[in-house]
N, C-alpha and C positions, 0 to 999 in steps of 0.2 A: 776473540775472533781468530780464525784460521787464515794465515797469510801464505802465499807462495811468492817468493822474491827471487828472480833470476839474477845471475851475475853477482852472487852474494859473498864471494870469498874475499873481496877487497873493494876499495874505493867507495863510491856512493852506495852500492849494494850492501856492503858490510855494515856501513853506518845505518842504513835503513833497517837491517836485521836487528842491530843492537837497540835502535830506537823503539821498535815494536815489541821486542822482548822485554825491555825495561818498562813498557806500558802494560805488561801482563798478558800479552797475546802469545799465541803459538805460531811459530814461523818455520816454514819449510823452505830451504834454500837450495840452489844448485849452481854449479860452475864447472869448468873443465878441469879444475884441480881440487884437491882435498883442502879442508879448512882445519885450523887448529881451534876454532871456536867450539867451546863445550858449554852447553846449557841444557837443562832438563826439558825445556820447551822448544829446543831447536833440533831439526833433522836436516842433514845435508846429503844431497845426491851429487855424485860426480858424473857429469854428462855434458855433452855438447847440445845446446838448445836447438840446433838444426837437425839433430838425430831424432827422427820421428818415433821409432819404437821406444827409445829411452824416455822421451818426453811423455808419451802416452802411458808408459809404465809408471813413471813418477806420479802423474796425476791420479791414476787409478789407485795406487798404493796410498796416496794421501787421503783420497775420498773414503777409501775403505777403513783407514785407521781412525779418521776423525769424524766421519759421517757427513762432512760438508767442506766447502771451500768458500770463504767469505770475500777474500781480496786477492787479486793477482796483480803484482807489480812487475811489468816487463822492463827490467833494468839492464839486462845483459847487452853490452855493446862494445864494438871496436871501431877504431878510426885510423885514417891515414892522412899524411900531410903532402902526398905527392900531387903535382900538377897532373891533369888528365893525360898529357902527352907522355908522361913517364910512369903511368900506372899500369901494371900488368893485369891481364884478365884474371889471373888467379887471385890477385888482391881484391879486385872488384867482386868476384864471386864470394870470397871469404867475408867481406863486409856485409853483403846482402844476406848471406847465410845466417850470420849471427844477428844482425840488426833487424832485418825484416822477416826472414823465414822463421827465425826463433820466436819472434813476437807472434807471428801467425799461428805457429804450431801450439804454443802455450795457450794462446787466446782461444783457439778452436777446442782444445781438449778441456780446458777449464770451463768454457762456456757450456759444454755438454753436462757438466756437473751442476753448474749454476741454473741451467734451464729446468732441471728437475726440482731444484730448491725454489725456483721463481724469485730469486734475489741474488745479488752479488755486485761486486765492484771490480772493474778492470782498469788499471792505470798503466799507460804506456809512456816510456821516456823518449822524448824527441830532443831537439837541440836548437839553439839560436843560430847555429851554422846554416840552417835552412833559410830562414827569413833574411839573414844578413848576406847570403850568397857568398860565403867566405872562399876566397881564392885558395887553392890547394886542398880543399876539402870537398870536392865535387861528389865523390862517391859516398862519403859519409853523409853529406847533406841530402843527397838523392835517396839514400836508404831511409833516412828519417822522414823525408817528404812522403815516401811510400807508407811509413808507419802512421803518419798523420791522416792520410787519405783512408787507410785501413781503419783507423780509429773512428772516423766519422761515418763510414759505411756500416761498420759493425754496430755502432751505436744505434743506427736506424733499424737494423735487423733485430737487435735485442731490446729495443725500447719498450715494446709492449709487454715484455716478460719480467720486468722488475730488475733488470740488469743494466747498469750504466757503464759506459766506456768513455774515458777521457784521457787526455795526454798533457804532460807538462814538458816545457822546453827550458831546461836550466841554462843559465849563463855559465861560463867556466867556473869549475870548482877545483880546488887544489888537490887533485888526485893523480894517480899514475897516468891517466889518459892525457893530461895536459903538460906533464913534466918535460916532455921533449920539445914543446913549442918554444921557439925563440922569444926572448923577452920583448923585443920590439914589436913582434906580431901580436903577442898577447896584450901589450899596452894599447896597440891600435884597436884591437877588438873591444877592449873594455871602454875605450873612449866613445864607441858607437852606441853605448847603452845610455839610457836616461839617468840611471844611477850607476856611477862609475866605481865599481868594486867587484871583487870575486863573489860568487855565490857561496852559500854555506848549506850544510845539510839541514839546518833549521829552516832555511828558506824553502827547501824542497819538501820537507815533512809538513810544513805549514799548509802547502797546497794539497798534498796527498790527504792529510787529515780532513781538509775541507771536502774533498771529493768523496771520501768514504763515510762521512757522517750520515746517519739515517735521514736527516732533514735535507740532504743533497740529492734526494731521489728524483728530482725534476731537472737535474743538471747532467747532460750527456752530450757526447759529440763535440766537446770543447777542447781546444788546444791553448794552454795558458803559458806564455813566455814570461820568464822572469827578467828583471832589470830594466823594464821599460822598453822592450823590443816589440815592434809591431809590424 
């Protein structure tokens, strides 16, 4: 299959790329920086996911090179730990540009390709910060709440066409995104889960693999949180 995975230079995105390459798939990744990952079935684009012309160009080049796009994983994301009263507008705009506008642009452009194919899978990354209403992460949680609403509406729009759109909300995974979180805050967050542990890339790929199976073509518009969050 042909995958596009955003935010692929490090963290969850990098591990997703390696997982699907090791499974024999072709992966196209993108991030704001270059990557040292070298693999015959991997192509990397250096871009900002909120840059409309750059995103459109990447998708067109991918479709032209491979003839199709089977799976889009909207993984690119940034977060902040500031309370609302201390959050600058520039930070709020940056978070929404990456987390929501990037998801929107990639989903829109890839959907154009998938509509011609009459098949495809779109997976969006959300977060448990939204249902848990985590203090200090209002902008991050709000941007992901927008992603979830977008997921459900786009699922309805694309439902008759053979394209499914779903989202996964991981619990904290030990990546750069959570390294700066104080230990006591992280411990408190983990205690709010039904299963008290960090998430792993295997937990995430398990759900994505389920969503993209051919037999999952009747599953769309769903948001699945890990760790027993509801």
